[in-house]
C-alpha positions in Angstrom: 23.1 -29.5 2.1 22.9 -25.8 3.0 21.6 -25.0 6.5 19.1 -22.2 7.2 21.7 -20.1 8.9 24.1 -20.5 5.9 21.3 -19.6 3.5 20.4 -16.5 5.6 24.0 -15.3 5.3 23.8 -15.3 1.5 20.9 -12.8 1.6 21.7 -9.2 0.9 19.6 -6.1 1.3 18.7 -4.0 -1.7 21.4 -1.7 -3.0 20.0 1.8 -2.2 21.9 3.2 -5.2 19.5 1.2 -7.4 16.6 3.3 -5.9 17.3 7.0 -6.6 13.7 7.7 -5.6 14.7 6.9 -2.0 17.9 9.0 -2.0 16.4 11.5 0.5 15.3 8.7 2.8 17.5 7.4 5.6 17.5 3.7 6.3 15.3 4.4 9.3 12.8 6.1 7.1 12.7 3.2 4.6 12.0 0.6 7.4 9.9 2.9 9.6 6.6 1.6 10.9 6.4 -1.4 8.5 5.0 -4.9 9.1 7.7 -6.2 6.8 10.8 -4.5 5.7 11.3 -3.3 2.1 7.8 -2.0 1.3 9.2 1.2 0.0 11.5 -0.6 -2.3 8.6 -2.5 -3.7 6.5 0.7 -4.1 9.4 2.3 -6.1 9.6 -0.7 -8.4 5.9 -0.8 -9.0 5.7 3.0 -9.5 8.4 2.8 -12.2 6.2 0.4 -14.1 3.1 2.5 -13.6 4.8 5.8 -14.5 2.7 7.7 -12.0 1.8 11.4 -12.7 0.7 14.0 -10.2 -3.0 14.0 -9.5 -3.5 10.4 -10.5 -5.4 8.1 -8.1 -3.6 5.1 -6.7 -5.2 2.3 -4.7 -2.7 1.1 -2.1 -4.1 -2.3 -1.1 -2.3 -3.8 1.8 -0.9 -0.4 2.8 0.1 -1.7 6.2 0.6 1.2 8.5 0.5 3.7 5.6 4.2 4.4 4.9 3.9 3.4 1.3 0.8 5.6 0.9 2.7 8.6 2.3 5.7 7.9 0.1 3.5 7.7 -3.1 1.7 10.9 -2.2 4.9 12.8 -1.3 7.2 11.6 -4.1 4.7 11.4 -7.0 2.0 13.8 -6.0 -0.7 11.2 -6.5 -4.0 10.9 -4.6 -4.0 7.6 -2.6 -6.8 5.4 -1.4 -5.3 3.3 1.4 -6.7 0.0 2.6 -5.3 -2.6 4.9 -6.9 -5.6 6.5 -5.1 -5.1 9.9 -4.8 -1.3 10.2 -8.0 0.6 10.8 -8.9 3.6 8.7 -9.2 5.6 11.9 -5.5 4.9 12.8 -4.4 5.6 9.2 -6.4 8.9 9.2 -4.7 10.1 12.3 -1.3 9.2 10.9 -1.9 10.9 7.6 -3.3 14.0 9.3 -0.3 14.2 11.6 2.1 13.9 8.7 0.2 16.5 6.6 -1.3 14.2 4.0 -5.0 14.0 5.1 -6.2 15.8 2.0 -4.1 13.6 -0.3 -4.7 10.2 1.2 -8.1 8.6 1.9 -8.1 5.7 4.3 -10.8 3.1 3.8 -12.1 0.8 6.5 -11.2 -2.9 6.1 -13.9 -5.2 4.8 -16.0 -7.3 7.1 -17.2 -9.8 4.5 -16.3 -11.1 1.1 -18.5 -11.0 -2.0 -17.8 -12.2 -5.6 -18.3 -10.5 -8.9 -17.7 -12.4 -12.1 -14.6 -14.5 -11.5 -12.9 -12.1 -9.1 -13.4 -11.8 -5.4 -13.8 -8.3 -3.8 -14.1 -7.3 -0.2 -17.0 -5.3 1.0 -19.1 -5.0 4.1 -22.6 -5.1 2.4 -23.9 -7.7 -0.1 -23.3 -9.6 -3.3 -23.6 -7.9 -6.7 -25.3 -10.7 -8.6 -22.3 -11.8 -10.7 -21.9 -8.4 -12.5 -18.4 -6.9 -12.8 -18.4 -4.1 -10.3 -16.4 -2.8 -7.5 -19.3 -1.9 -5.2 -22.4 -4.0 -4.8 -25.6 -2.4 -6.2 -28.3 -1.2 -3.8 -31.1 -3.6 -3.3 
């Protein structure tokens, strides 16, 4: 049976040649300020499927500390709505402003309570939407 250490030795990192979108990024840039490594590699793979165009709006759920949001805004010219459960919108806003992306990336505060619409669960800090399919609960 394979031990955990033996299994770890078989893991390899992504081949940067497979990610030309990251050619201008040093390894330190790719792994900078991330909760988990490899977030930019995942962002690249998803963006290939989405075929992003400048000016489109992207919802970056689970944006972490905002590096993927900055990458998407910089590389694809998209507008980004950034939300993370553990990083406050205030912290993200400061980071985006300092890096020159405040007008292109909008940080959103984390939810404080969950509510359900149809068969999907959404996060919001206000109230339930009565079972209708919606992203924001109606005013009562």
